[in-house]
C-alpha positions in Angstrom: -37.0 82.0 53.1 -38.9 85.2 52.3 -36.9 88.5 52.9 -38.8 91.0 54.9 -39.6 94.2 53.4 -36.9 95.9 55.5 -34.6 93.6 54.3 -35.2 94.3 50.5 -34.9 97.5 50.6 -31.4 97.2 52.7 -30.1 94.8 49.8 -31.2 97.3 47.2 -29.2 99.8 48.6 -26.2 98.2 48.7 -27.0 96.8 45.2 -27.6 100.4 44.0 -24.3 101.4 45.7 -22.0 98.4 44.0 -23.6 99.6 40.7 -22.4 103.3 41.1 -19.0 101.9 42.4 -18.5 99.5 39.1 -19.8 102.3 36.9 -17.9 104.7 38.0 -14.3 102.2 37.6 -15.6 100.9 34.3 -15.7 104.5 33.0 -12.0 105.4 34.4 -10.6 101.9 32.7 -13.1 100.4 30.1 -13.5 97.0 29.4 -11.3 96.0 32.1 -14.2 96.3 34.8 -17.4 96.0 32.4 -18.8 96.9 29.0 -18.0 100.4 27.7 -21.6 103.0 27.7 -22.8 103.4 24.0 -22.3 106.5 22.4 -24.9 109.0 23.4 -26.0 107.6 26.7 -25.6 109.3 29.4 -26.0 106.2 32.2 -23.6 104.2 33.2 -23.5 100.3 32.4 -22.7 97.6 35.0 -20.6 94.2 34.2 -24.0 92.7 33.8 -25.5 95.8 31.6 -27.7 96.8 34.3 -28.8 100.1 33.4 -27.7 102.7 36.7 -31.3 104.2 35.7 -33.5 101.4 36.4 -36.0 102.2 39.4 -36.0 99.6 41.8 -38.4 97.0 41.0 -38.1 97.0 37.3 -33.9 95.0 37.3 -36.0 92.1 35.2 -36.3 94.4 32.2 -33.3 94.7 29.8 -31.9 98.3 29.5 -30.4 99.8 26.3 -27.1 99.6 27.1 -27.3 95.9 26.9 -28.7 95.8 24.3 -26.5 98.0 22.2 -23.4 96.0 23.9 -24.8 92.8 21.7 -26.0 94.7 18.4 -22.4 94.9 17.4 -20.8 92.8 14.7 -18.7 89.9 15.4 -15.2 91.4 14.9 -15.8 93.9 17.4 -17.7 91.6 19.7 -14.3 89.4 19.4 -11.7 92.0 19.3 -14.0 93.2 22.6 -13.5 89.9 24.1 -9.3 89.5 23.6 -9.0 92.9 24.8 -10.9 91.6 28.2 -8.6 88.7 28.2 -5.3 90.2 27.9 -4.1 91.6 30.6 -0.9 93.0 29.5 -2.9 95.3 26.8 -5.3 96.1 29.7 -2.7 97.3 32.0 -1.2 99.1 28.8 -4.4 100.9 28.3 -5.4 101.8 32.1 -1.2 103.2 31.8 -2.1 105.4 28.6 -5.1 106.7 30.6 -3.1 107.6 33.5 -0.9 109.6 31.6 -3.4 111.2 30.2 -4.8 112.4 33.3 -1.6 113.4 34.5 0.2 114.7 31.6 -0.6 118.8 32.6 0.7 118.9 35.5 4.2 120.1 36.0 7.2 118.7 35.8 8.1 117.3 39.7 11.8 118.1 39.8 10.6 121.8 38.5 7.8 121.8 41.5 10.5 120.7 44.1 13.3 123.2 43.0 10.7 126.1 43.0 9.4 124.9 46.7 11.0 127.4 49.8 13.9 125.8 51.4 14.1 124.3 55.0 15.0 126.5 57.3 18.4 126.1 58.9 19.4 126.4 62.5 20.6 130.4 61.8 16.9 130.7 60.7 15.4 129.4 63.5 17.6 131.4 66.1 16.5 134.5 64.5 13.1 133.4 64.6 10.5 135.2 67.6 10.1 132.7 70.2 7.1 134.1 71.2 5.9 133.5 67.5 6.4 129.9 67.4 2.9 129.2 68.8 1.5 129.9 65.6 3.2 126.7 63.9 2.3 124.3 66.9 3.5 123.3 70.3 4.5 126.7 72.2 8.6 126.3 72.4 8.3 125.7 76.5 6.0 122.3 75.6 7.3 121.5 72.0 10.9 120.0 72.5 11.3 116.4 73.7 13.3 116.5 77.2 16.2 114.5 75.6 16.6 117.1 73.0 18.6 119.7 73.0 17.5 123.0 72.7 18.7 125.4 70.3 20.1 128.4 71.7 17.4 131.7 71.6 17.6 135.2 71.0 14.9 137.8 71.4 13.6 140.1 68.6 16.2 142.8 67.8 18.8 141.4 70.4 20.9 139.5 67.5 22.1 136.1 67.5 22.3 134.5 71.1 26.2 134.6 71.6 27.4 130.6 71.6 27.8 128.9 74.7 31.3 129.0 76.7 33.1 125.8 77.2 33.3 125.3 81.1 36.3 125.6 82.4 37.4 122.2 83.7 37.6 121.8 88.0 40.9 121.2 89.2 41.0 117.9 90.8 40.7 117.6 94.7 43.4 117.0 96.7 44.1 114.7 99.4 43.3 116.4 102.5 46.4 114.6 104.1 48.6 116.0 101.5 47.3 119.6 102.3 47.9 118.8 105.8 51.6 117.6 105.6 52.3 121.0 103.2 51.4 123.1 106.3 54.7 124.7 107.9 55.1 123.5 111.5 52.0 122.3 113.4 54.2 118.9 114.2 51.5 118.1 116.9 48.5 119.1 115.2 49.6 116.6 111.9 49.8 113.9 114.5 46.2 114.7 116.5 44.4 114.8 113.3 45.6 111.8 111.9 44.7 110.1 115.3 41.3 111.2 115.3 40.8 110.6 111.6 41.9 107.2 111.8 39.9 106.5 114.9 36.5 107.8 113.2 37.2 105.6 110.1 37.5 102.3 112.6 34.1 103.1 114.4 32.5 103.8 111.0 34.2 100.4 109.6 32.6 98.9 112.8 29.2 100.2 112.4 29.1 98.8 108.8 29.7 95.8 109.8 27.4 95.6 112.6 29.4 95.6 115.7 29.1 98.2 118.5 31.2 101.8 117.8 32.6 103.8 120.7 30.2 106.6 121.1 32.9 109.4 121.1 32.4 113.6 120.4 33.8 114.7 117.6 33.1 118.4 118.2 36.9 120.0 119.1 38.2 122.9 120.6 40.8 124.6 119.0 42.7 127.2 121.4 45.9 129.0 120.4 47.0 132.8 119.6 46.0 134.1 116.2 47.4 133.1 112.8 48.5 129.6 114.1 46.3 128.0 111.4 43.0 126.8 113.2 40.7 127.7 110.4 43.2 126.4 108.2 43.2 122.9 109.6 39.4 123.0 110.3 39.0 123.1 106.8 41.3 120.1 106.1 39.4 118.2 108.6 36.1 118.9 107.0 37.3 117.4 103.7 39.3 114.6 105.4 35.6 113.4 107.4 34.1 113.7 103.9 36.7 111.4 102.3 36.4 108.9 105.1 32.2 109.0 105.2 31.7 110.7 108.6 30.5 113.7 106.8 28.1 114.0 103.6 29.6 117.5 102.4 32.4 118.5 104.2 32.3 122.2 103.5 33.3 124.6 106.4 31.1 127.4 107.9 32.8 130.1 109.8 31.4 132.6 112.3 31.6 134.6 115.6 28.8 136.3 117.7 27.8 138.4 115.1 26.9 136.1 112.9 25.0 134.3 115.6 23.5 137.0 117.5 20.7 139.2 116.4 19.6 142.5 118.1 16.0 141.5 119.3 15.0 138.7 121.5 13.4 136.0 119.7 15.8 136.5 116.8 18.9 135.3 117.6 17.7 131.5 117.6 16.3 132.1 113.9 19.4 133.6 112.9 21.9 130.9 114.7 19.7 128.3 113.4 20.5 129.5 109.6 24.2 128.9 110.4 23.5 125.6 111.4 21.7 124.6 108.5 24.6 126.2 106.3 26.9 123.9 108.0 24.9 120.9 107.8 26.8 117.7 106.8 30.1 119.9 107.3 31.9 122.0 110.2 30.2 124.8 111.9 33.6 126.6 113.0 32.9 129.2 115.7 35.4 131.8 116.1 36.1 133.9 119.2 33.2 131.5 121.0 33.7 132.6 124.3 32.1 136.1 123.4 28.6 134.3 123.4 29.1 133.4 127.6 29.3 137.1 128.4 27.6 138.2 132.0 23.8 138.8 131.8 24.0 138.1 128.3 20.7 136.8 127.1 21.1 136.7 123.4 24.5 134.9 123.3 22.7 132.1 125.7 20.0 131.5 123.5 22.6 131.3 120.8 24.6 128.3 122.8 21.6 126.6 123.6 20.8 126.4 119.8 23.8 125.1 118.9 24.0 122.3 121.6 20.1 121.2 120.3 21.3 121.0 116.7 24.7 119.2 117.8 22.2 116.7 119.6 19.7 116.4 116.7 22.2 116.2 113.8 25.0 114.1 115.7 25.6 112.0 112.2 26.2 114.9 109.9 27.1 118.2 111.5 30.5 118.6 113.7 31.1 121.8 116.1 34.2 123.3 116.4 34.9 126.4 118.5 37.9 128.5 118.9 39.7 131.5 120.5 42.3 132.5 123.2 43.5 129.2 125.5 42.7 130.8 128.9 39.4 132.3 128.0 38.3 129.2 126.1 38.9 127.2 129.1 36.5 129.5 131.3 33.7 129.4 128.2 33.7 125.7 128.5 33.5 125.3 132.3 31.2 128.0 132.5 28.2 125.3 131.1 27.6 122.1 132.0 26.2 121.4 128.4 29.6 122.3 126.8 31.5 120.8 129.1 29.8 117.1 128.4 29.9 117.7 124.4 33.8 119.3 124.2 35.9 116.9 125.6 38.7 116.8 123.0 41.3 120.0 123.3 43.8 120.8 120.4 46.3 123.3 121.5 48.1 125.5 118.6 51.3 126.7 119.3 53.1 129.8 118.5 55.0 129.8 115.2 59.1 129.9 115.6 61.1 132.4 113.7 62.7 129.7 111.3 58.6 129.0 110.8 57.8 132.4 110.2 60.2 133.2 107.9 59.7 130.0 105.8 56.0 131.3 105.5 57.0 134.9 103.8 59.0 132.8 101.5 56.8 130.6 100.8 54.5 133.6 99.7 56.9 134.7 97.6 57.5 131.6 95.6 53.6 131.3 95.2 53.0 134.9 93.9 56.6 135.1 92.1 58.8 137.1 93.7 62.7 137.1 94.5 64.2 138.7 97.1 67.6 140.9 96.3 70.8 140.1 97.9 70.9 140.4 101.7 67.1 141.1 101.6 65.7 137.8 103.5 68.4 138.9 106.5 66.3 141.7 107.1 62.9 140.2 106.3 63.9 138.2 109.4 65.1 141.1 111.3 61.8 142.6 111.0 59.8 139.2 112.0 61.8 139.2 115.4 61.0 143.0 116.0 57.7 142.6 115.5 57.2 139.7 117.6 59.1 141.7 120.4 56.7 144.0 120.3 53.8 142.6 120.5 54.9 139.2 122.7 50.7 139.3 123.7 49.2 140.0 120.8 51.4 138.8 118.1 49.6 137.2 114.8 51.6 134.5 113.7 51.5 133.8 110.5 48.5 136.6 110.1 51.5 139.1 110.8 53.8 137.6 108.1 51.2 137.7 105.9 50.9 141.9 106.3 54.6 142.1 106.1 54.5 140.3 102.8 51.5 142.8 101.8 53.4 145.7 103.2 56.4 144.8 101.4 55.2 144.2 97.8 52.9 147.6 97.9 56.3 149.3 98.2 57.8 147.5 95.4 55.0 148.2 93.5 55.3 152.0 94.2 58.8 151.7 93.4 58.3 150.0 89.9 55.3 152.4 89.0 57.9 155.2 89.2 59.7 153.5 86.6 59.8 154.5 82.9 60.0 150.9 81.1 60.5 148.4 84.0 61.7 145.1 82.9 59.8 141.6 84.1 63.4 141.0 86.7 62.4 144.9 87.9 58.7 143.5 88.5 59.7 140.2 90.3 62.5 141.3 92.1 62.3 143.0 95.7 65.0 145.2 97.1 65.9 146.7 100.4 64.7 149.9 99.6 61.1 148.4 99.8 61.5 147.1 103.2 61.0 150.8 104.5 57.4 151.2 105.2 56.3 154.4 104.2 54.8 155.8 107.6 58.3 155.4 108.9 59.9 157.5 106.4 57.1 160.0 106.9 57.4 160.3 110.4 61.2 160.6 110.1 60.8 163.2 107.6 58.5 165.1 109.9 61.0 164.8 112.9 63.6 166.1 110.6 61.9 168.8 109.8 60.4 169.5 113.2 64.2 169.6 114.8 65.4 172.0 111.6 61.9 174.2 112.8 63.6 174.0 116.6 67.4 175.0 115.4 66.2 178.0 112.9 63.8 179.8 115.8 66.2 179.4 118.3 68.8 181.6 116.0 66.4 183.6 115.5 65.8 184.2 119.1 69.6 184.4 119.7 69.7 186.9 116.9 67.0 189.4 118.4 68.2 189.3 121.8 71.6 190.4 120.9 71.6 194.1 120.0 69.2 194.0 123.1 72.2 193.4 125.1 74.6 196.0 123.5 72.0 198.5 124.1 72.1 197.9 127.6 75.7 197.8 127.9 76.3 201.1 126.1 73.9 202.4 128.5 75.6 201.1 131.6 79.1 202.5 130.5 77.2 206.2 129.4 76.2 206.0 133.1 79.3 204.7 134.6 81.1 207.7 132.8 78.4 210.3 133.7 79.1 210.2 137.5 82.9 210.3 137.4 82.9 213.0 135.8 80.4 214.8 137.8 82.4 217.3 139.8 81.9 216.4 143.9 80.5 219.2 146.1 
């Protein structure tokens, strides 16, 4: 089958490429790939003796290289043949030629020792991060997601400080244990346990596909200040989170100022912001009756916003309103929406004197203070006096805490005046620390006023005495003169 002209040209081009490749390998490694080129011949010959300079179409003519390759003596021809057939000799010859080619290069070990050392982690820390883009991806994109980033430092600021170990968080305590540790509040603890047990069982019923009783968990806390309303509300939030009623269990405490704004339309936004913070927990509104004042459109707007949130987020929001007993009853009765949603009341009674004394001693143990002899009796007497003075506005535990702070302040003033107080001095509370500074100053001022009054009285009496004596002498002279005057 005759080839076309185009196919013959293509085959000839492939042949030329093969000849060039073969001549190159032959020239490098000698007879292993074909006969050597004769001396004086500048052309390369392939294994069959074809001259690389042969023109296309004249390949049938023998080349000078081929003739020269065959004109040698039989000894040379035999030696060439033996060399070609012995692969070990050819490999040794190729190795010798490779050594000649690479013999002038420097020693590899020496070359490696002269190369610059790889940068250490310290060197990388001191590199300006803005220069990293010249060597690859930027710093923000170059690191993999699971590769910890090295600490960086800005130029001139020195190395970045070592990361500080995280402070281990205290383990969360059982909310019921916190409730049991509270002083007093026996009935409150019982009510909280009943609420928690009821909510837990209703959740179990829902999880099992049973019907649950639709009882509102929103509460009304009533009682005087300092009776533990906020503390119990915080524990209740943790307890509801533990049993799965709430997702977070946090307590957000607000009053009227935290819900009502100064302009129309802003109260709803401000109230909604507090509701969002309380989502998943408890919104505790202290003195909630302040929102239901007469002709108070702003307070009513806050109440309406809270009621709507209670309806929309009944599964993950609990609202507790708190305040004095009588005002809170009027507050709930004033709005049908409040009355229907707040149907559970918990009354917080005042602490007894024994319970208030225990609260004071609890603060002393908490802050590592000790009472000197007879100090505890005097503290109890001071608590009784404060309670009698403030029958209607007694702040209970808050009042005891204020008393404790006043006493330790007086003790600190006394210790500060000492030259070298010992640890026992710093820890001990004495009787003189129970006297309040205001009472001492008032007593000194009263004594000073009394002394000034007595002094002024004496000076007045002293000034009046000479005048009385002069008047008496004058009267005596008049009487004597009358007696000596002759009668006409």
